[in-house]
C-alpha positions as CSV (number, residue, x, y, z in Angstrom):
1,M,119.9,104.1,22.3
2,K,122.7,101.6,23.9
3,S,122.3,103.8,27.4
4,D,118.5,103.1,27.1
5,L,119.3,99.4,28.1
6,D,118.8,99.4,31.5
7,R,115.8,101.4,31.7
8,L,114.2,99.4,29.3
9,M,114.9,96.4,31.1
10,A,113.8,97.7,34.4
11,E,110.5,98.8,32.6
12,R,110.0,95.5,31.6
13,A,111.5,93.3,34.6
14,I,114.2,91.8,32.9
15,D,116.9,91.2,35.1
16,A,119.5,89.6,32.0
17,L,120.0,89.7,28.8
18,L,121.6,86.5,27.5
19,I,123.5,86.6,23.5
20,L,124.1,82.7,22.7
21,P,127.5,81.8,21.5
22,G,127.6,81.4,17.7
23,E,129.4,81.5,14.6
24,N,127.1,84.2,12.6
25,E,127.4,87.6,12.7
26,D,125.4,88.7,15.2
27,P,123.9,92.5,15.7
28,Y,122.9,91.7,19.2
29,R,126.1,90.6,19.9
30,A,128.0,93.5,18.0
31,Y,125.6,96.1,19.9
32,L,126.3,94.6,23.5
33,S,130.3,94.2,22.3
34,N,130.5,97.9,21.6
35,G,131.3,96.7,18.2
36,A,134.4,93.8,18.5
37,Q,133.8,90.6,16.8
38,H,133.8,87.2,18.4
39,S,131.3,84.3,18.5
40,G,131.3,83.9,21.8
41,L,128.8,84.3,24.8
42,V,127.9,87.4,26.4
43,L,125.8,88.3,29.3
44,K,124.5,91.7,30.5
45,R,122.8,92.1,34.0
46,C,120.1,94.9,34.7
47,G,122.5,97.8,36.0
48,A,125.8,96.6,35.3
49,P,127.9,96.5,31.9
50,P,128.0,93.4,29.8
51,V,130.6,90.6,29.9
52,L,132.1,88.6,27.5
53,I,132.7,84.9,27.7
54,V,134.9,84.0,24.5
55,N,137.2,81.3,23.1
56,S,141.0,82.1,24.1
57,M,141.6,82.2,20.5
58,E,139.3,85.1,20.3
59,R,140.3,86.8,23.3
60,D,142.5,89.6,21.8
61,E,139.4,90.7,19.2
62,A,136.7,90.4,22.5
63,A,139.5,92.7,24.5
64,H,138.6,95.8,21.9
65,S,135.2,96.1,23.4
66,G,136.8,97.6,26.5
67,L,134.6,95.9,28.4
68,V,135.7,92.6,30.9
69,V,136.5,89.4,29.2
70,Y,136.2,85.8,30.1
71,L,137.5,82.5,28.8
72,Y,135.3,79.6,28.0
73,D,137.8,77.3,30.7
74,D,137.5,79.9,33.4
75,F,134.2,77.8,33.9
76,G,135.9,74.7,32.9
77,Y,134.6,74.2,29.6
78,S,137.7,71.9,28.5
79,E,137.4,70.2,32.0
80,L,133.5,69.5,31.3
81,A,134.2,68.1,27.7
82,H,136.6,65.7,29.0
83,T,134.2,64.6,31.7
84,Y,131.1,64.6,29.7
85,R,132.7,63.5,26.3
86,D,129.4,63.3,24.4
87,D,126.9,64.2,26.6
88,R,126.4,67.7,25.2
89,D,123.0,68.3,27.3
90,A,125.6,68.0,30.4
91,I,128.4,70.2,29.2
92,T,125.9,72.8,28.3
93,S,123.8,72.8,31.6
94,T,126.8,72.7,33.9
95,W,128.8,75.0,31.9
96,Y,126.1,77.6,32.2
97,G,125.1,77.0,35.9
98,R,128.5,77.9,36.8
99,I,128.1,81.1,34.8
100,F,125.0,82.3,36.2
101,E,126.4,81.2,39.4
102,E,129.2,83.4,39.1
103,F,127.4,86.4,38.2
104,G,124.3,86.0,40.3
105,V,122.2,85.5,37.8
106,G,118.6,84.7,38.3
107,G,115.3,85.9,37.7
108,R,113.3,86.7,34.3
109,V,116.0,86.1,31.7
110,G,115.6,87.2,27.8
111,I,117.5,85.3,25.4
112,Y,118.5,87.0,22.3
113,G,120.9,86.9,18.9
114,V,121.5,85.1,15.7
115,S,121.9,81.6,16.5
116,D,120.8,77.6,14.9
117,L,117.4,77.8,15.6
118,N,117.6,74.3,16.9
119,N,120.4,74.7,19.1
120,A,118.9,77.5,20.8
121,L,115.8,76.0,21.3
122,R,117.5,73.0,22.8
123,T,119.6,75.0,25.2
124,V,116.8,76.9,26.8
125,R,115.2,73.8,27.3
126,I,118.2,71.9,29.0
127,L,118.9,74.9,31.1
128,E,114.8,75.6,31.7
129,K,115.6,71.9,33.5
130,A,118.7,72.3,35.1
131,L,118.0,76.0,36.5
132,G,114.1,76.3,36.1
133,D,113.8,77.3,40.3
134,R,116.1,80.3,39.8
135,V,115.6,81.3,36.3
136,T,112.5,82.3,33.9
137,F,113.3,82.5,30.4
138,V,111.1,85.0,28.9
139,T,110.2,86.5,25.5
140,E,108.8,89.8,24.1
141,E,106.8,91.0,20.9
142,A,108.5,90.8,17.5
143,R,109.4,93.9,16.9
144,D,109.0,95.4,19.9
145,T,112.0,93.9,21.9
146,I,114.4,95.6,23.8
147,F,117.0,95.5,21.3
148,D,114.2,96.7,18.8
149,R,113.7,100.2,21.0
150,A,117.3,100.7,21.9
151,Y,118.4,100.4,18.2
152,E,115.7,103.0,17.6
153,T,118.0,105.6,18.4
154,K,121.6,106.1,17.8
155,D,124.0,107.7,19.9
156,P,126.4,110.3,18.7
157,A,129.8,107.7,18.0
158,E,126.6,105.7,15.7
159,L,125.7,108.6,14.0
160,T,129.6,109.2,13.0
161,R,130.0,105.7,12.1
162,L,126.7,105.7,9.9
163,R,127.5,108.7,8.4
164,D,131.1,107.5,7.4
165,V,129.9,104.3,5.7
166,A,127.1,106.6,4.4
167,R,130.2,108.5,2.2
168,R,132.0,105.6,1.5
169,T,128.6,104.0,-0.3
170,S,127.5,107.0,-1.8
171,A,131.4,107.1,-3.6
172,V,130.7,103.6,-4.7
173,A,127.2,104.4,-6.4
174,C,128.8,107.8,-7.9
175,A,131.7,105.7,-9.3
176,T,129.6,102.9,-10.8
177,R,127.3,105.8,-12.7
178,E,130.5,107.2,-13.9
179,W,131.5,103.4,-15.3
180,L,128.3,102.9,-16.9
181,A,128.6,105.9,-19.0
182,S,132.0,105.1,-20.2
183,H,130.3,102.5,-22.2
184,R,128.8,103.2,-25.4
185,A,125.6,101.8,-27.4
186,A,125.0,99.6,-29.9
187,D,121.8,97.3,-31.4
188,G,119.9,98.7,-28.6
189,M,122.1,97.3,-25.5
190,V,124.9,98.8,-23.7
191,V,128.7,97.5,-25.0
192,G,132.0,97.9,-23.3
193,A,135.3,98.7,-25.4
194,D,135.6,94.8,-27.1
195,G,132.1,95.7,-28.7
196,Q,130.5,92.6,-26.2
197,P,127.6,93.5,-24.4
198,L,127.4,94.5,-20.4
199,R,125.6,92.3,-18.6
200,I,124.2,92.4,-15.0
201,G,126.9,90.0,-13.4
202,D,129.3,92.2,-14.8
203,V,128.1,95.4,-13.3
204,K,127.9,93.6,-9.8
205,R,131.5,92.2,-10.0
206,Y,132.5,95.8,-10.6
207,V,130.3,97.2,-8.0
208,R,131.9,94.6,-5.3
209,G,135.2,95.4,-6.3
210,L,134.5,99.4,-5.4
211,L,133.5,98.3,-2.1
212,F,136.2,96.0,-1.5
213,A,138.1,98.7,-1.6
214,E,136.4,101.1,0.4
215,G,136.1,98.2,3.2
216,L,132.6,97.5,2.8
217,I,130.9,94.2,2.0
218,D,127.8,92.8,0.0
219,S,126.8,90.7,2.5
220,E,123.0,90.5,1.8
221,G,123.2,90.8,-2.2
222,M,122.7,94.3,-4.2
223,I,119.8,94.9,-6.4
224,F,120.4,95.3,-10.1
225,A,117.5,94.8,-11.9
226,Q,115.9,95.5,-14.9
227,G,113.0,96.3,-16.9
228,R,110.1,94.1,-15.3
229,D,112.5,92.7,-13.1
230,A,112.8,96.1,-11.8
231,A,109.3,96.3,-11.2
232,V,109.5,93.5,-8.7
233,P,110.9,95.1,-5.6
234,H,113.2,92.6,-4.0
235,S,114.6,91.2,-7.2
236,K,118.0,91.1,-7.6
237,G,118.2,91.2,-11.2
238,A,119.5,88.5,-13.6
239,D,123.4,88.6,-13.9
240,D,123.3,87.1,-17.7
241,E,120.8,89.8,-18.8
242,P,122.6,92.2,-21.0
243,L,121.7,95.8,-20.2
244,R,119.3,97.2,-22.6
245,L,118.9,101.1,-24.1
246,G,116.1,102.9,-22.4
247,A,114.9,100.0,-19.7
248,T,114.5,101.0,-15.8
249,I,117.2,99.7,-13.9
250,V,116.5,99.9,-10.0
251,F,120.0,99.8,-8.3
252,D,119.3,99.1,-4.5
253,L,122.5,98.9,-2.7
254,F,123.2,98.2,0.8
255,P,126.4,97.5,2.1
256,R,128.2,97.2,5.7
257,E,130.8,97.6,7.4
258,P,132.7,93.9,7.9
259,G,130.7,93.6,11.4
260,G,129.1,96.8,11.6
261,Y,127.0,99.5,10.2
262,F,124.8,99.4,7.3
263,H,123.9,102.1,4.8
264,D,120.9,101.7,2.1
265,M,120.6,103.6,-1.0
266,T,118.4,103.3,-4.3
267,R,118.5,104.8,-7.9
268,T,116.5,104.6,-11.0
269,W,118.6,104.7,-14.2
270,C,117.7,104.9,-17.8
271,L,120.9,104.2,-19.5
272,G,120.9,106.1,-23.5
273,Y,117.3,107.8,-22.9
274,V,114.3,107.8,-21.1
275,P,110.3,106.6,-22.2
276,P,108.1,109.1,-21.9
277,E,106.0,107.1,-19.3
278,V,108.8,106.0,-17.8
279,Q,109.6,109.5,-17.0
280,A,106.0,110.8,-15.8
281,V,106.4,108.0,-13.3
282,Y,109.8,109.0,-12.2
283,E,108.6,112.6,-11.5
284,T,105.6,111.7,-9.3
285,V,108.2,109.1,-6.9
286,M,110.7,112.1,-7.1
287,E,107.8,114.6,-5.9
288,A,106.2,111.9,-3.5
289,F,110.2,111.4,-1.9
290,R,110.5,115.3,-1.5
291,R,106.6,115.2,0.4
292,A,108.0,112.5,2.8
293,Q,111.6,114.6,3.4
294,A,109.6,117.9,4.2
295,M,107.0,115.7,6.6
296,C,109.5,114.0,8.6
297,A,110.6,115.5,11.8
298,P,110.3,115.2,15.7
299,G,107.1,114.0,16.9
300,V,105.5,113.1,13.6
301,S,103.8,109.7,13.3
302,T,105.7,107.3,10.8
303,S,102.3,105.9,9.7
304,A,101.4,109.5,9.2
305,V,104.0,109.9,6.8
306,Q,103.5,106.3,4.8
307,R,99.6,107.2,4.7
308,M,100.4,110.5,2.9
309,V,102.6,109.3,0.4
310,C,100.0,106.5,-0.4
311,E,97.3,109.2,-0.4
312,F,99.5,111.1,-3.2
313,F,100.0,108.1,-4.9
314,E,96.7,107.4,-5.0
315,A,95.3,110.7,-6.4
316,A,97.8,110.6,-9.3
317,G,96.2,107.5,-10.5
318,H,98.2,104.7,-8.8
319,P,96.9,102.0,-6.6
320,T,98.6,101.4,-3.1
321,V,98.8,99.3,0.0
322,L,96.5,101.7,1.6
323,H,93.0,100.7,-0.1
324,T,94.3,97.9,-2.1
325,P,96.3,96.3,0.5
326,A,97.4,93.1,-1.8
327,T,98.1,94.9,-4.8
328,T,101.5,93.9,-6.9
329,D,101.2,97.3,-9.0
330,G,101.8,100.8,-7.9
331,Y,102.9,101.6,-4.4
332,T,103.0,98.0,-2.8
333,H,105.3,98.2,0.3
334,S,106.2,100.7,3.2
335,L,107.9,103.9,3.2
336,A,111.2,103.5,5.2
337,H,112.7,101.5,8.0
338,G,115.4,102.1,10.1
339,V,118.9,101.3,9.3
340,G,121.7,100.3,11.7
341,L,123.5,96.9,12.4
342,N,121.0,95.5,10.5
343,V,119.6,96.7,7.3
344,H,116.1,96.7,8.6
345,E,115.3,97.7,11.9
346,A,113.3,100.5,13.9
347,P,111.7,102.8,13.2
348,Y,109.4,101.1,10.7
349,F,106.6,102.9,8.6
350,P,103.4,100.8,8.7
351,T,100.4,101.7,7.0
352,F,98.1,101.2,9.5
353,S,99.8,100.8,13.1
354,E,100.8,104.1,15.0
355,R,103.3,102.7,17.2
356,Y,106.5,104.5,16.2
357,T,106.8,108.1,16.1
358,L,110.1,110.0,14.7
359,Q,112.4,111.3,17.1
360,T,115.8,112.8,17.5
361,G,118.7,110.0,16.9
362,N,116.3,108.1,14.2
363,V,118.1,106.8,11.6
364,F,116.1,105.7,8.2
365,T,115.5,105.5,4.8
366,I,112.6,107.1,3.0
367,E,112.1,104.9,-0.2
368,P,109.0,105.6,-2.4
369,G,108.6,103.5,-5.3
370,L,106.0,102.7,-8.6
371,Y,105.7,99.4,-9.7
372,Y,104.4,98.0,-13.1
373,A,105.7,94.2,-14.2
374,D,102.8,93.8,-17.1
375,R,104.5,97.5,-18.4
376,G,107.6,96.1,-17.8
377,F,109.3,98.6,-15.8
378,G,109.6,100.0,-12.4
379,V,110.8,103.0,-10.0
380,R,112.4,103.9,-6.4
381,I,114.4,106.2,-5.2
382,E,115.9,105.8,-1.9
383,D,118.0,107.9,0.3
384,T,119.2,107.0,4.4
385,V,118.7,110.1,6.5
386,C,118.5,110.8,10.0
387,L,117.2,113.2,12.5
388,N,120.3,114.8,13.7
389,E,121.3,116.1,17.1
390,A,119.6,119.7,16.5
391,G,116.3,117.7,15.4
392,E,117.2,118.5,11.7
393,L,116.5,115.7,8.8
394,E,120.2,115.0,7.5
395,T,120.3,113.2,4.3
396,L,123.1,110.6,4.3
397,T,123.3,109.7,1.0
398,A,124.9,111.7,-1.7
399,V,124.4,110.0,-5.0
400,P,122.7,112.2,-8.1
401,Y,119.1,111.5,-8.8
402,D,119.3,112.1,-12.4
403,L,117.5,109.3,-13.8
404,I,119.2,109.1,-17.4
405,I,122.8,108.1,-17.7
406,S,124.2,109.4,-21.4
407,L,126.6,107.0,-22.7
408,E,129.8,107.6,-24.8
409,S,129.1,108.0,-28.7
């Protein structure tokens, strides 16, 4: 969690963390800025709180962080732009040099964040040339950075926000289910009061309206995939496709607060009726889901839970990534991932690595699934859960698991 940052920096001999300015929403910037929304620079030295350096237009937003806020022009940005005009490299090297001098930044500096890669690489090269005698820019192993390790557990304030996003997301999913049930069947399809087929794009627009009313956004693009598309785990679904009776629908909803925390959940539905083959597979997935829930506890290796699910599915006759790593049928992915300011973050549930062990404060999904594109269906069930302050598995998603949605007659 955030309180671990100084310990992690000390263990890894990193003297400062630098988040480059950028207009894209940035979980690293949000994390260090206590959720305040701005596009400025964030600098954190080991043992000291972060400082924010922002455009004057964003000074009030940055102040919501409760941290010390400086303006770009406190370090002469406008003066440098006037002096150097189109020489962006000179502006960059001099401006950062002043900031590093003011705060005594030296030694090993890690650069993180979501930024234009070309700009970030050029900035690093400029600063290495200008400040190379006092600063060394360092990188860390993918999925094992200071931020990965800090994100892995959530503090009480984060858990409160994640529970609230879960409540609002669950309300949207339940309302969507009820809205679908208000439609009727005709000629093998789902139709509205006007007799026109209901299409996937209609559903997505309806869901986005509900999300907006709950103060959430569909920033990553929900999945509402039907039939064969439901068997390709990240297929978004075809907006112009009419909803068909008896086809599996994988509804994967992962909205977030603007600039804040995500929730992630999936339900599989069949409208009108359920084919026997789908019912059998659904029951198998639900049993895997329950077994995974029962196994998740502090001290348990995440890969052990993943392998248990693989072995359960294989015993039921389904291929999995455990013994058929490249399979596109059966169980084709890992069981879970952490959720927070990123929709995918630590802890991860790899099949073969023992890197992650569950601990109090983890917030993560449980999402087993079985997929058969050639047979025209896929099934996935997903809740976001946490190992709460008592070390107990707490389910944050509150949406019925019923497979069938009965329609109006």
